[in-house]
C-alpha positions, -999 to 999 in steps of 0.1 A, spaced: 641 -170 -146 604 -174 -156 598 -196 -125 615 -170 -103 594 -142 -118 563 -162 -113 572 -168 -76 579 -131 -71 546 -122 -87 528 -146 -64 543 -129 -34 534 -94 -47 498 -101 -58 483 -103 -22 497 -68 -14 485 -55 -48 450 -68 -40 449 -50 -7 434 -15 -9 450 0 22 476 28 21 500 6 43 499 -22 17 507 2 -11 538 16 8 549 -20 15 544 -30 -21 566 -1 -33 593 -10 -9 594 -46 -20 596 -36 -56 625 -13 -49 643 -41 -30 641 -65 -59 674 -71 -78 676 -54 -112 680 -88 -128 646 -98 -117 627 -67 -129 627 -74 -166 612 -110 -163 588 -98 -135 573 -69 -156 572 -91 -186 551 -116 -167 529 -88 -153 524 -75 -189 514 -109 -201 489 -115 -173 476 -79 -176 471 -83 -214 454 -116 -210 430 -105 -183 421 -72 -200 413 -90 -233 392 -115 -214 373 -86 -197 366 -71 -232 353 -105 -243 332 -106 -210 350 -138 -199 364 -123 -167 354 -96 -142 371 -62 -140 382 -69 -104 406 -96 -115 426 -70 -136 430 -45 -108 459 -61 -89 481 -61 -121 473 -24 -126 482 -17 -90 516 -33 -97 521 -11 -127 512 20 -106 536 9 -79 564 3 -104 560 37 -120 561 54 -85 592 34 -76 609 45 -109 616 8 -118 608 12 -155 616 -12 -183 605 -21 -218 577 -44 -206 562 -16 -185 564 7 -215 546 -19 -235 519 -22 -208 514 16 -210 509 15 -248 486 -15 -245 465 1 -218 463 34 -238 451 15 -268 423 -4 -251 411 26 -231 385 37 -257 371 1 -258 363 -2 -221 331 9 -204 329 32 -175 340 15 -143 368 11 -118 391 -6 -144 388 23 -168 394 48 -141 426 30 -130 439 27 -166 432 64 -171 450 74 -139 480 53 -150 481 69 -184 477 104 -170 507 99 -146 527 85 -175 521 115 -196 526 141 -168 559 125 -159 568 125 -196 580 89 -195 591 70 -225 567 73 -254 543 97 -236 536 116 -268 520 85 -283 498 82 -253 488 118 -249 459 123 -273 439 94 -261 446 101 -225 440 139 -227 407 133 -247 395 109 -220 404 134 -193 385 162 -209 354 139 -214 354 129 -178 359 164 -165 328 176 -184 306 151 -167 284 159 -137 301 145 -106 312 154 -71 333 186 -67 362 166 -53 363 144 -84 359 174 -107 389 192 -91 410 160 -95 400 156 -132 406 193 -141 439 192 -123 449 162 -145 438 181 -176 458 212 -166 489 190 -160 486 175 -194 481 208 -212 518 206 -222 507 186 -252 489 216 -265 519 240 -263 547 249 -286 575 238 -263 604 218 -277 595 190 -253 558 192 -260 533 186 -288 516 211 -310 479 204 -313 478 225 -344 499 199 -362 474 172 -356 454 157 -384 425 180 -394 399 154 -382 417 149 -348 422 186 -344 385 194 -351 373 168 -327 398 180 -300 388 216 -305 351 208 -301 358 191 -268 380 218 -256 354 245 -266 329 229 -243 352 234 -214 347 272 -217 310 270 -209 311 241 -185 301 249 -149 327 224 -138 355 245 -152 341 279 -145 335 273 -108 371 262 -101 402 284 -103 422 258 -122 394 254 -146 392 291 -153 430 292 -157 427 264 -183 400 283 -202 423 313 -204 451 291 -216 429 277 -244 420 312 -256 457 320 -260 466 290 -281 452 293 -316 428 314 -337 407 284 -347 404 272 -311 394 307 -299 368 310 -326 354 275 -317 352 286 -281 333 318 -291 308 298 -310 300 277 -280 299 308 -258 275 325 -282 252 296 -281 254 291 -243 251 328 -232 213 330 -233 209 304 -206 241 308 -185 240 317 -148 252 351 -138 281 338 -118 293 317 -147 291 346 -171 312 367 -148 339 340 -145 339 335 -183 345 372 -189 373 372 -164 389 343 -183 387 364 -215 403 393 -198 432 372 -184 437 356 -218 437 390 -236 463 404 -212 485 373 -217 486 377 -255 484 415 -257 499 431 -288 499 397 -306 477 384 -335 459 362 -310 449 393 -290 432 406 -322 412 374 -324 400 378 -288 391 415 -295 370 405 -325 352 379 -304 345 404 -276 335 431 -302 309 406 -316 293 404 -281 293 443 -280 277 444 -314 248 421 -304 244 438 -270 238 472 -288 221 461 -321 207 427 -314 169 421 -314 172 394 -287 151 381 -259 153 400 -226 172 372 -208 198 369 -237 202 407 -238 208 409 -200 234 381 -201 253 400 -228 254 431 -206 265 410 -176 295 398 -197 303 433 -208 300 447 -173 329 426 -162 350 441 -190 339 476 -181 348 471 -144 384 462 -155 389 494 -176 412 509 -150 438 489 -168 450 514 -194 457 488 -222 423 472 -216 406 506 -216 422 514 -250 410 481 -263 375 489 -252 378 523 -270 388 506 -302 361 480 -300 333 503 -290 341 532 -313 323 520 -344 294 505 -325 286 528 -296 285 562 -313 263 549 -341 240 533 -316 236 565 -297 223 582 -329 202 553 -341 165 557 -350 155 525 -332 147 533 -295 159 499 -284 193 504 -300 196 539 -284 186 525 -250 213 497 -252 240 521 -264 231 546 -237 234 519 -211 269 510 -223 278 547 -225 270 554 -189 286 521 -178 319 529 -195 322 566 -188 348 581 -190 360 561 -220 389 583 -232 413 573 -259 437 603 -256 462 608 -229 468 645 -234 446 668 -212 435 691 -240 423 662 -261 406 645 -232 387 677 -225 374 676 -261 363 640 -257 346 649 -224 328 678 -241 314 653 -266 303 630 -238 285 659 -221 266 667 -253 255 630 -255 242 633 -219 221 664 -228 207 646 -258 198 615 -238 181 636 -211 159 651 -239 152 619 -258 118 613 -271 114 580 -254 106 581 -216 125 549 -208 157 564 -223 151 596 -204 148 576 -171 180 557 -180 198 590 -187 187 605 -154 199 576 -135 232 575 -154 240 612 -153 234 614 -115 254 583 -109 283 598 -129 280 631 -111 283 612 -78 314 591 -88 332 616 -111 320 650 -97 355 666 -101 355 657 -139 324 678 -145 332 715 -151 312 739 -130 291 751 -159 283 716 -169 272 708 -134 248 737 -134 236 730 -169 228 693 -163 213 701 -129 190 727 -145 178 701 -171 173 675 -144 153 696 -120 133 717 -145 125 691 -171 132 655 -160 119 661 -125 87 675 -139 83 649 -167 46 641 -166 50 613 -192 77 595 -172 71 588 -135 102 567 -136 122 599 -145 108 617 -115 117 587 -93 152 585 -107 159 622 -100 151 617 -63 170 585 -61 200 599 -79 201 630 -56 199 607 -26 229 587 -39 249 619 -44 249 625 -7 276 599 -3 300 623 -21 307 653 3 317 675 -27 281 675 -39 266 687 -7 267 724 -17 248 717 -49 223 694 -32 213 721 -7 201 740 -37 185 712 -56 166 693 -28 142 721 -19 131 723 -55 117 687 -52 93 694 -24 63 690 -48 71 652 -48 51 648 -16 19 655 -38 30 631 -65 24 594 -70 31 568 -43 65 557 -58 76 593 -62 66 600 -26 87 571 -14 117 582 -33 115 618 -20 112 607 16 142 585 11 160 615 -3 152 635 28 164 607 50 197 605 31 200 643 31 202 643 69 238 635 64 244 669 49 257 694 75 231 720 83 203 704 64 169 706 81 143 683 64 113 700 81 120 732 61 114 712 28 86 690 40 58 700 63 58 676 93 20 676 93 20 663 57 46 637 67 25 625 95 -6 622 72 15 601 49 27 580 78 -10 575 89 -19 560 55 0 528 66 14 520 31 43 497 37 73 513 19 61 549 24 53 545 61 86 529 68 105 557 50 86 584 69 90 566 102 128 564 95 128 601 87 109 611 119 125 586 142 146 610 162 118 635 164 95 610 183 119 583 195 156 591 201 176 560 209 205 581 222 184 603 244 201 610 278 168 610 297 147 581 286 115 598 298 119 623 270 107 596 246 75 593 267 68 630 262 74 626 225 51 597 225 23 618 240 31 646 215 29 623 185 -5 610 196 -18 646 201 -7 655 165 -19 624 147 -33 593 164 -32 572 132 4 581 126 11 571 162 -2 536 156 19 531 125 51 547 139 52 524 170 43 494 149 74 499 128 97 510 157 116 477 156 125 483 120 139 518 124 157 517 158 180 494 177 162 468 199 180 476 232 167 512 234 132 500 225 133 474 254 145 502 278 117 525 265 90 499 272 105 492 307 103 530 313 67 530 303 59 502 327 77 519 355 59 552 349 25 534 348 32 516 380 44 548 397 12 565 385 -9 536 400 9 540 433 2 578 433 -34 573 425 -38 548 453 -20 571 477 -41 601 467 -73 582 468 -66 569 503 -58 604 516 -87 623 500 -112 594 498 -118 601 462 -123 578 433 -90 574 413 -107 579 380 -124 611 392 -91 624 406 -72 617 375 -98 634 354 -91 667 370 -53 667 366 -35 687 340 0 691 327 10 657 314 45 668 306 52 679 342 40 647 358 76 635 365 86 668 382 55 674 403 48 638 412 12 641 403 -10 614 388 -13 615 350 -45 621 331 -63 589 321 -58 599 284 -21 599 289 -22 565 306 -42 552 277 -18 565 252 12 549 269 -6 516 272 -14 517 235 23 524 227 33 496 250 10 471 233 19 481 198 57 482 203 57 450 223 38 432 196 64 438 169 93 435 194 83 400 205 88 387 170 125 395 169 149 366 172 177 389 184 160 390 218 176 356 226 211 371 225 232 374 256 229 412 256 191 415 253 178 383 270 181 395 307 164 428 300 137 412 278 128 388 307 127 417 331 104 436 307 80 406 305 78 403 343 74 441 347 47 442 320 28 415 337 27 434 370 18 466 352 -13 452 333 -25 435 365 -23 468 385 -39 488 357 -67 464 353 -76 464 390 -75 502 390 -98 505 360 -121 477 372 -127 496 405 -134 528 385 -160 511 363 -177 495 393 -179 528 412 -191 545 380 -219 520 375 -231 526 411 -231 564 404 -251 558 372 -278 539 391 -282 568 415 -286 594 388 -318 603 372 -329 590 338 -322 624 323 -285 622 330 -280 584 330 -271 581 293 -245 608 293 -229 592 324 -227 558 308 -212 574 277 -185 589 298 -173 555 308 -170 544 272 -154 574 255 -123 572 235 -101 574 267 -127 563 293 -121 535 318 -137 508 297 -116 517 267 -85 518 288 -94 484 303 -97 469 268 -63 484 259 -48 468 290 -63 435 279 -48 439 245 -14 444 260 -19 415 283 -29 392 254 6 396 240 22 382 271 29 344 275 -2 326 286 9 318 321 18 355 327 -18 368 325 -41 339 333 -57 357 362 -72 383 337 -89 358 315 -119 352 339 -126 389 342 -122 393 304 -147 364 299 -172 382 322 -168 414 302 -174 396 270 -206 381 284 -218 415 294 -211 428 259 -232 399 244 -262 401 268 -276 432 252 -314 431 248 -326 435 212 -342 469 209 -353 465 173 -322 481 158 -293 464 142 -266 456 167 -229 458 158 -202 440 178 -181 466 195 -143 468 191 -140 462 229 -158 429 225 -136 419 196 -105 426 217 -120 404 244 -125 376 219 -89 380 207 -75 380 242 -94 349 252 -83 330 221 -47 340 228 -52 326 263 -64 293 248 -100 299 260 -116 299 226 -138 270 239 -154 294 264 -161 319 236 -177 291 215 -198 282 245 -213 317 244 -218 314 207 -237 281 212 -258 297 239 -268 325 215 -276 301 187 -297 280 210 -316 312 220 -322 318 183 -335 282 179 -358 287 209 -373 317 192 -385 295 164 -403 271 187 -436 283 204 -431 285 241 -454 264 263 -474 280 290 -458 275 324 -468 282 359 -454 313 375 -420 306 390 -400 331 410 -363 327 402 -334 347 389 -323 335 355 -291 346 337 -298 367 307 -290 348 275 -265 361 249 -280 381 220 -281 358 189 -271 386 166 -240 395 185 -232 358 191 -232 352 153 -209 382 148 -185 367 173 -186 334 154 -179 352 121 -149 369 137 -135 335 148 -141 318 114 -129 346 91 -96 354 109 -68 331 96 -50 333 130 -81 324 150 -90 297 124 -57 279 130 -61 282 168 -96 267 167 -87 238 143 -56 230 162 -68 231 198 -106 233 199 -121 208 175 -146 194 201 -164 228 207 -162 235 170 -182 203 162 -206 211 190 -212 245 174 -216 228 140 -243 206 155 -262 235 169 -260 254 136 -272 222 118 -304 224 139 -308 260 127 -304 249 91 -330 222 96 -354 247 111 -348 271 82 -356 242 58 -389 234 76 -400 271 79 -393 279 43 -409 247 30 -442 253 49 -464 278 31 -478 294 62 -446 289 83 -438 320 104 -401 328 109 -388 349 138 -355 368 135 -352 362 98 -319 380 93 -303 361 121 -315 328 107 -299 336 73 -267 346 89 -267 314 110 -272 294 78 -243 312 61 -221 305 91 -232 269 91 -219 265 55 -187 284 63 -180 262 93 -187 231 73 -162 243 47 -135 249 74 -141 215 91 -134 196 58 -107 170 64 -108 173 102 -111 142 123 -143 139 144 -133 139 181 -156 109 189 -158 87 158 -122 96 146 -136 97 110 -126 124 86 -153 151 81 -163 155 45 -178 188 37 -190 180 2 -215 153 15 -231 180 38 -233 204 9 -249 178 -13 -277 172 13 -283 210 16 -285 212 -22 -310 183 -23 -335 199 1 -332 233 -17 -338 216 -50 -366 193 -39 -385 215 -13 -375 251 -20 -370 256 -57 -405 245 -68 -421 270 -44 -399 301 -51 -418 312 -83 -451 313 -64 -438 330 -33 -441 368 -29 -425 396 -10 -403 389 19 -406 351 18 -393 350 -18 -365 373 -9 -355 349 20 -356 319 -3 -335 336 -30 -310 346 -3 -307 310 8 -300 299 -27 -273 326 -31 -256 315 1 -254 280 -12 -242 290 -47 -213 309 -30 -201 279 -11 -206 256 -41 -183 278 -61 -157 277 -33 -157 239 -33 -146 238 -69 -119 264 -63 -106 244 -33 -103 214 -57 -125 192 -35 -153 185 -61 -159 152 -77 -174 145 -111 -207 134 -94 -208 167 -74 -201 187 -105 -230 171 -124 -254 177 -95 -244 214 -92 -248 220 -130 -282 203 -129 -291 225 -99 -279 256 -118 -301 247 -147 -332 245 -125 -323 279 -109 -321 294 -144 -355 280 -154 -371 299 -124 -362 332 -140 -360 349 -106 -344 384 -105 -310 386 -87 -299 349 -92 -284 351 -127 -253 369 -116 -245 344 -89 -252 315 -113 -230 329 -141 -200 329 -117 -199 291 -113 -196 275 -148 -163 293 -156 -148 279 -123 -160 244 -132 -145 248 -166 -112 259 -152 -109 231 -127 -125 203 -147 -92 185 -152 -90 181 -114 -121 160 -109 -128 144 -143 -115 108 -143 -122 96 -179 -134 108 -213 -170 99 -206 -172 121 -176 -154 149 -195 -180 147 -223 -209 147 -198 -195 178 -180 -188 195 -213 -224 189 -225 -238 204 -193 -215 234 -195 -227 242 -231 -261 251 -216 -243 280 -198 -223 292 -228 -190 275 -217 -173 256 -245 -154 224 -238 -119 230 -225 -93 208 -240 -97 171 -248 -78 148 -225 -55 132 -249 -34 115 -223 -63 92 -212 -73 78 -179 -38 78 -164 -32 115 -170 -65 123 -154 -56 103 -123 -22 119 -122 -36 154 -124 -62 146 -97 -36 133 -74 -15 164 -78 -45 186 -72 -55 167 -41 -20 170 -27 -21 208 -32 -57 213 -21 -62 239 5 -70 231 41 -96 247 63 -76 279 67 -82 289 31 -109 316 26 -142 301 14 -149 329 -10 -123 337 -37 -123 369 -58 -135 368 -93 -101 380 -105 -88 346 -97 -110 330 -124 
């Protein structure tokens, strides 16, 4: 028999070693086909082999993989229901060695075998249960994949029969005290484990544990109490639901009393506990789940019993924090009624209303604000519960006292927000029609109160017959809209949307008339309204609105051309004599130039925000959006040609006029709605289009920009016009920033030429192009460098012209150095030279880290700053004390400009220890001069060095050197670097990784230090 069993085992082992599903099925079939006489010897042989190999694995003589085929045979035998004493012995043996094995495939296989044995309740399963169940719980608490967690928790749930009181089960309470204590501690961890809380079966198991035993429930509560401060909100909600399910399961039993006591303990600490904010909030999150389930009458009665000794004492407590917590629960649980009789319920409600009045009049503003929010929410949800006299009484207190509470802006805000929420209940509309007009003074209140009141007016539009303009002056609303504050302007725009843009208007041209009306009332509000149009209206009507604008503008251009050709009049002159903008569509007459300008502005503003929306790629909007882009391209081209002709003709007329009337004629072309201003608006709209849609306008725009910059210097300070700035923006959007930089270089070279004496030349007759004004050219460069959007464009696409500009500015810096160093040096255009030096340092700062287009080397700004610091220190500082008047002012201004950029280097975390030592020595020399006006700029740098010292200091010696230098400026040493050289290197690496690029502003506010 032994030899036959060995032969059979040899045949089965290859199948057991295979891991495929087919091999397992075939293995089970062969086991079932074996004669019953062979099963006993076979499983005896398997047991002996299994026992030998497992023991050798424990003694590290064999590998785990050699045991797995024998375990596979045991699994197959159990599935095939071919059981015998030898297999039972194997189960007991494996259960005994399970605690001795390390984690691995062998232990998992043994555990799975024992779990199946216990769940099938095979022979001797009760002896195997404790070890197997404990192991299952341990594994289920570990962090692993969700699939494995579900599998493990399912096995735990299947084995819970060992915890029950069934005749066929075990009673965990009857275990030895030590075993029971260890088991309870493990099971209590399940209640706060994310693995269990995130799975339905896990939550079901937690509820089951809570129903078993008083000791186990108390153990679970101890773990819950310790874990609540740090638990996630979703886990707290699931845990509370498990408590509710357990309480319902054991209602009216002693175990239910235990659960009530545990939940009451949480209620007690929520009201009376002096806890951290996070812990307190988590307690309220747990209780909120209980409150939400109070529609269940037995649970509501339980809440009444549990809260009665806690809540009512808390509402009358002296400590404000206790009253606040109790009031929060009071409003969350209303109506918490213990009686079922109507008369008794009315008495309880009367008590509740008295509490509301007391809370609305509480001495603490935060409690009053909470009471306002709570009372108005309850009046919204339970309006029918409130008697008429209580409604009037509470409303009177809210409007006359809380809404006028000068010490609590939050109360005033909550009144408006609560009234807005009440609109959702139609039964409250009659009361709201009386209350809302009494809050009109909110428009003159603080910003937050204004926002809440405008939101109230928007919500009140849902009340039949309500007219918001009777309670809020439209002119006041437009002035608030014009302020451009984000929340307030959005709320006002939402309120006024249908007044100035009706998406459902039958005639789309009505919105054009409303557009002109809005501009005539408040131009600033017009800008804000159309900028936020995409946030307050559907996109499809907006697209159609812009298409209508384009069509009207094209129609108007056609009318102007037709009229001009018939009467031989200038279109601009003809349009200036027309009137009646609102009848333009009926009479088919050209519009006024002012109206055209307004529509172009609306087109540009609305298109700018609309083009950022992803919804335009949808099947519904994409065709119309493409049509709008094409139509807008045609519109801006036609308008630009029309205005260009008007400007050309006007310039001819100006030349013919006398000098007496010439200035007024020129001003007429550049008034708010003149041809030049209209042309710039057209360019602004064109700059929003894709680059290939408006390339033909870029040449004309470049010519206009050159004309703006070739203004002769009349001795007064020149300011770059808004039209010129718009031209710069348009050219940059068209990827022609290199041409703009070319004009800047030309203007800077002109500034350089002014510093060099001109040689006498023979008379030559030629026409030379007027150079760009240096002052205006530098202003253009500042616009390019200080705008984050333009910065990114230049650094990404135009590094070559940027380095060319830097080289020209470097010559200016060298000239400035020479002129200031020479005692009798004469400097021309002093202010422009200082501005050029400032821009040179700013451009150097922005180019830090960029690759040079020729050498491919990274540009290092700090080396340039060090060279500038050296010449100032060696050639300028010694001469400053002896200088007088304007020359000393220029020298001091140069030093200030450098100090500003030096401070920025430290804040950008680019500095090294060597650079810091040089700067501190430089600051010490500046202090020794005792020159007025420098101390304030010097004092701003040492605190920055002190703050960022850990970034650039590499060892303790450098730290000591920097600290010694800082003491001269009244800055004590920061903290000693206890972690040594390695920590210094680590912090430096982190700082370098997070260092800002060129698009970070060079100057940071003092509030950052």
